[in-house]
C-alpha positions, 0 to 999 in steps of 0.5 A: 496519554494526551492525544493531538487535537488536530490532525492533518492527513496528507494524500488524495486517494482511497488510503487517505479516505480510509485513514480519515474514517478511522481517525474520526472514530478516535475518542479524542475527536480530533479536528481532521484536515486533509491535503489535497484530499478528494471529493469524498474526503471533503465531506468528512475533513477540511481539505486544502489544495496543496500538492503532494510534492509541495513540501514547503506548502504542506509545512506552511499549511500545518503551521498556519492551521496549528496542526498537532500531528501529521499523518503522511499517506503516499510515498512521494512526500515521504521520499521528498523529506516532508517528515524531516521538514515537519520535525525541523518545524517542531510538528510531530508526524507519522511516517519515516524521514527521507532516509527511511522512505528510501526503502521504497524509493529505491528497490535496489537499496532495499534489496541490498539490505535484505541480502546484507542481513540474510533476510529471505528474498529472491536472488537478484542483480542490478543494472543501469544498461540494457546489454549487461541486463540482457546477458544476465536475464538470459542466464536465469529461468523465465518467468523473471521479474524486472523492477524499476529502481525508483517510485513508479506508482505501483507500475514499475514491476513487470513479471515477464513470462519469457526472455523476450518479454523481459528484454522488452521490460528492461528497455522500457524501465531503463527509459523511465525518468530518474526521480532524483535531483542528481544530474546525469544519474542513470536509470537503474533496474533490478532483475530478480528470480520470480517467486511462486506461491501465495502473496500476502501483505504484512503492514507493520507499525514501527517505532525504532526497534518496536513494532506492532503487526496489523491484521494480515490481508491479501491483495489482487494486483492484476487488472483482470479476473483470474489474476490476468493482465498487467499489474496495477496499484491494487484492484481489491483486497480482503482480511483476514488472509487465512493462508497466513495461519497463526503459526505461519504469522509467528514464523513471518514475525520471527524470520522477516518482520523482526529481522527487517526492523532490526536491520533498518535500525542497524543501518542508523535509520530511526524509522517511525511509520508503516513498514509494508512488507510484501511477502511471498509464501513459497511452497517447497519444491520437490518436497514430500510433505503434504501439504508442502512446507512454506518458505516466506520470502520478502518481495519488497518493502513499502514505507507507508500504508498500502492501498487498498490494504488500508481499506480492509485493515483499519476497519478491523481494528478495535484499537484507537488508530490515533493513539497507536500512530501517535505512540509510534511517532513519539517512540512510545510503542513498546508494550502496546497490543492490538485489539482486532474485530473477528469480522472479515473485511473486503474492498472491491476497487472500481476503476476507469476502463483503460486503467492502468493505461490511458483512461477517461476523466470527468465522467459523472458518478451516481452513488446509491441513495442508501447502502447496507449496514457494514458497507462504505464507499471509499473515494480514491480518484474523484472530484467535483466538476464546475456544476458540483457533480461528483466525477471520476478523476483517476484510474482507481475511482472508488473502493467499496468496502464491507464487513461481515461475519464471513468473507462470503457475506462481506463479498456479497454486500460489497458486490451488491453495492458495486452494481448500484454505482454508475459511471460510464467507464466503470470497471471492476474485478468480480473475483476479489476474495475468490482465492480464499472463498474457492478454497472453502469449497474444495 
């Protein structure tokens, strides 16, 4: 299979830096471009200052630079129809068209599909006014989950511990602006029962009804150690997630992944991109089995690589990522198999203090002069100031990744590097991987 010679990666975060690094390893040695990129990506790919929501500008850039293939990272350009526009211009792209991106752009749409096709998920209801929503949530047990219908950069989900907190979440999320071009459309929310158990991230490369499951990882969404505080876009992750045994993964594939891929195709969507399935591993309540039986249920769909899941998933691949994504985009995925490295991988996110709320920008970052083999510093929210210094430019600033024969060794490497990175408001969780590491000692 002839691979593309030039690849444009759309995005500016840690996920996109991880994609750049992985694509650079392809034997095809493609020319790599990125829009808009960040300070770290700029050292490894040609960056162009085109905004994520500038669909016209992104298509024009791909045409001007004679790009063979576009890999779209974030959800916003996908939901705006970037892949549709690229296809119309005759440019191949990895990522769903707008009809497929709606699975992430509307949580209600996804929930309707899950319920229609009887894919395991939590009970839920949908509302566009606070009175009806409040009456419903009072009929359900707390804790309870309230979700904004549209895109919210990972911050549109509130796990309310009480009905009072849930009512406050309803008012807050219904007040969010609607990300739609339809005038006078009301904000909508989804209220669903709270699922208990271990959460895991299932990233699936999809091409129509064909799919390949990437190495399983486990994310840490909350800002504070011990999974405390508000939800974020993700504070760290690790792979493999050993809570997902080979037997359980086969069951997830049978009961969730294949039915999801088939349901999307049955809805008339030719999905060619990453289907990110958030899965809760729910233990049986009141059962007698020891350990308890597990019932996997879908929390949500996303329609792109996860961040920071990508930072640990891609480094574990032996398979050429460029060849894999190119095959998916061209409808040639059938029969492909992954080769995966046995090493464990971990990513610790360094954020700016205050995230996911208000946080400072422009703080000078000092990186270590050297770092141990197997580690990498992934840039997320970084830029260069007028003097050329590396500075903070986001809530999530860097991701320190490490690979090693064991998760403990990988964690030790990553945290040693975290300590050597300096900027004024540096904040990071110190328990990434602890769920799995602690189980090893009990």
